[in-house]
N, C-alpha and C positions, 0 to 999 in steps of 0.2 A: 532467220537472217544471221549471217556471220559478219560480225564487225571486224574491220581491219585492225592490225596491230599498231595503229597510230591514231591520233585524235582526228576523227572525221568531221568534227565541228569546231575547229579552232576559231578564235576571234582574229580576223584579218583586217588591218587598217591601212588605207591608202590616203592619197591626198584629198580626194573628194568624197569617197565612200568608205564605209566599214561593213564587214560581214560579221554577224554574230549568230549563234544558234537560234533558229526559229522556235518560238515558244507558243503554247496554247493561247496566252493572253494577246498575241499579235494578230489574232484572227480578224478583228474589226478593221484594223489599220491596213492589213494586207488585202482584205476583201474590198476595201475602198479603192485600192489600185486595180485589183483584178476585175472589178465590175464593169470595166470599160470594154465593150464588145470589139473595139478596134484591135485590142491586144491579141485577141484570139482569132481574128479573121482568117489568117492563113494556117491556123493550127489544125491538126486532125480532130480536135474537140472544140469546134468553134462556139459551143454553147457554155464554155467554162465560166463565162461572165455571170451566169445565172447562179444564184445562191445555192440552190439544191445540188448543182453540179460541182461548184467550187468547194462545198462542204467535204465531199469525198476526196478531192485533190488535197485539201488542207490536212485532213486526217491522215492521208498517206504520207504527206510531207513530215508531219510530226512523228509518225511511227518509223519513218525511214532512218531517223537518227543522223541524217546527213544534210538536212535542209538549213538554209540560212535566210535571215532577214537582211536585205540590203538597205543600209541606212545612209541618208544624205548627211554628211558630217556637218554641214553648215546649219541645217535645220533640225537635225536629229529625227527626221521623219522616215518612216519605212517607204521606200520607193520601188520595191520589187522583191524578188526572191530567186534563189538558185539552190542547187544542191549537188553534193557528191553522192553517187549511187552505184550500185552493182559492182562492188569491189570484187576483182577476180585475182586472187593471190597467185594462182598458177600462171596466169598471163601477165602478171605485174601490171594490171590495167584497172582503171576506174573510169566511171562515166561522170561527166559534168553535164547537167541538163536541168530540165524543168524550170528554165530561166525565163523570167518576164520582168518588165519594168513599166512604170507609168509612161504613157506616150510622150509626155513632156521631156523625158530623158532620152528618147530615141535620137540617134544621130548627134549625140553630145560627147561621145567617148566614154560614157559610163560603162557600157558593156565591156569595152576593151580593158578598162581599169579593173573591173570585177574579175574578168577572166585572167588578167595578168596576176592579180593577187592569188587567185586559186591555183593557177599553174605554178607560180613560184613556190608555193607551199607544197603542192602535191607531187611535183617532180622530185622531191626528196625521197619519195617512197615508191613510186611507180615509174615504169618506162613509157607507158602508153595511156593517153587520155582519149576516151571515146565520146562521141557526141551522136545521139540518136535524134534525128530531125524529121518531122513530117515532110514527105516528098514535095509537097506543094508550098511549104513554108520557105519561100525564096529569100525572105528577109533574114531568117536565121541561118539558112544555108550560106548566104553571101557573107554574113558576119563570121562564121566558122572558117570559111575559105580565106578570109582576110587575116585570120589568126595563123594560117598555115595548115589548117586541117585538110587532110586528103580523103576524098571519097573512096571508100573501100567496099561498100555493099549497098545494093538497093534490095529491099525486102518488105515483107508484110508482117505486122504484129496484130494479134488478136486482143481485143479489149471488149469485155461485155458482149461477146458473141459476134462482134463485127471486126472485119479485117480492115486495117489501115495501112496505107503505103508509107514506108519510111526510107530514109537514107542513113547510112552509118559513115561517120568520118572518124579518122584517127589522127592524133597529133602526138608525135614523139618529142622527147626532150630535145633531141638533135634538130628536129624540124623547127621547134619553137625558137631555139637559139639562132638558127640561120634565117628565120622568117621575119615577118613584120613586127612581131612582138619582142624581138631580141633586145631592143633598147629598154623595154619595160621590165624585162626579167633580169634578176640578179641571181643566176643559178651558179652555185659553186661546183 
């Protein structure tokens, strides 16, 4: 794994949430969120709420060196996770993904704040942010489209010998500045 020439796990602080590097000691708190089957219902891996499945996801998040714990600023509780992944220096591109939140934070604007924090930071270093989303995960697809993401590819990815249908979205700095997130972003 090649790390980018910038901090891939900065601490990012917004009005309601903060993002900080995910740590091994966060396992119990994050699994308490992830153990809700509703979170994964539209996901390509709908059994990720099971401890033995989540264990692999969490281990991968830690090894990725790009994963964040999403913290509720008011309570200091972990309410979800997200990460930067798959940096491509040649394409000036990075992926934002692996995002999930406790269901009580759905439709509250938390995802928009998290993405605005991440985009504001990462567009200093890349031109394109990619989102890989399960083809039937319409909740996530709609959220990315509301950010201004454009569908660029429908494809399949192999995981543990099984093919899963995915969609790829791209968001450029220019798209973000002209789209729904423009007011949330302070890009120089």
